[in-house]
N, C-alpha and C positions, 0 to 999 in steps of 0.2 A: 443618159442620166448624168447629172453633176452632183457632187457631194460637197457639203459645207460643214465645217466644224463650228459649233457654237462654243464660244469661249467666255469665261467669266472675267471678273475684274483683275484676277491674277494671271490671266492668259492661259488658264487651264481649260482643256477641252472637257465640256460637260456632256455633250452628245454630238452625233453626226447625223445630218439630215440629207435627204435626197431631193433634188429639184429636177423636174422633167426638162428635157432639152428645149422644148417649145417655150418654157418659162424663163429661158436664159437668153433669148434672142433680143438684140437691140433693134432699132429702127431700120438698120441696113441688113438685118437677117444674120448678123454675126453673133456668136456666143459671147456673153459679157458677164464677168464676175459681178459687176455693179448691178446689173439687171437681176441676176440671181439673188443677190442680197436684198434688193428692193422687194422681190417676190416673197422672200422669207419674212421681211418686216411687215409686209401687207397681211400675211397669214398668222404671224406669231407676235406682232407688236414691235414697237421701235426699241425696246429695251436691250435685247441681246445683241452681241457682236458676233458677226459671222465672217469666216475666212474660208475660201474655197480650198479643197484638198483634192489630191489626185489619187484615185484608186490604182492607177497604173504607175504611180510615182513619177509622173512627168514633170511635176514642179513641187516646190516646197519640201523636197527631200524624201518625204514618205507620206503614206496615208495616215491621216489623223485618227487617233483612238482616244477613248475616254481616259482621262488622267494625264495625257500628254500635255506639253506646254508649247504654245506658239511663241516663237522668238521673232518679234517684229523686226529687230535690227538685222537678223540673218535671213528673215523671211522663210523660216522652216519650222516644222513640227519636230519636237524633241521628246523622246521617251523619258519617263520619270527617272530621276537620278536615284540609283540604288542605295547609295550611302553618301553622307555629306562630304566625305574625303575624296570621292571619285570625281574626276574632271572629264569634261566632254572633249572628245577628239573628233574633229571633222577632217576626213581625208578622202579625196576622190569621190565626193558625194555620199560617203558612208560615215555614219556617226556611231561612235561607241563610247560608252562610259568606261573610263580606265581607272583602275585602282592605283594608289600611290606605290604599291609594291607588286611586282609581277607575280602572277600565279605560278606556283611550282610546276615544273614540266617533268614530273616523274611518274605519271600514270596513276597516281593516287588521287583520292577525293579530298577536297578542301572546302571549307566555308570561310567567308571573309568575316573577320572579327573587327568591327569598327572601334571598339574600345582599345584594343592593343595595336591596331593598324597592321595586322598580320593575318596570314592565312592559317587557320586551325585545321589540322589533319582530322578527317572524319574516321574514327575507329569503328569499323564495322564488326569488331570482335574477331576471334580467332577463325582461321579457315575451318570449313566443315571437317570433322574427323571422319575417318573411315569407320565402317561398322566395327563394333567390338570384336576382338578375336574370339572365335567361337570355342576353341579348345586350346590348351597350352601347347599341344604338339604341332599345331598348324603353323605354317609360315606363309609369307606372302609379301607382295609389293603393291604399290598403287596400280600398276599395270595388270598384275595377275589376280589381285584380290587374295583372299585366304585360301590356301591350298593344303589339303590333308596329306599326311605322310604316306598314305596308301591310296592309290587311285580308286574311285568308286567302281563297283562291278559294272560290266559292260551293259547289263540290262537295266541299270538305274535310270529312273526318269519319272514322269508324272504318274504313270500307271504302277510303278514299282519304286516306292520311296524308301530307300535304305536309311538306317540310323547309324551314326558314328558311335562306337564304343571306345571312349578315351582310355579306359583302364587296360583293355586288351589290344588297343591300336588296330581295330578292325571294323569293317562294315557289318551291320547286323541285318539279316534278311527280314523284311517287314512281315513276312507270312507267319 
């Protein structure tokens, strides 16, 4: 199977079509992009412009997708520009849109702000709080959780659920 991008007057990909291998063969039995395009014109009319794209990225840099741009001068498909200020960088067959200011490398989350030409920190709010302290006499840390001043009775558990008596600083038998 061969794949072809249909591009509009602005060189934007509007759809990707599949052409069978047999419909790509020229008179010598070799695959030909021109034959594939002629096949598409025969089935879809002469209006659209088609450019072959490679599912395996063997040519034209990457597989075309809807909304991408075909750059005829570079003979590649380019992903949409995320922001007007970002510039395309082509290096070693890899293309990336680069912002005018590097993304902060501090492990935090940021969004690009085109108006200010800067990265805005995403404030996800305060970190989750630990559960409220159950009684004033209890102490604890993030590792231990809340700890009563007196250990629960040895037989405490799902079948024997003791209650804490803050006034007398003791466990009350549930019975």
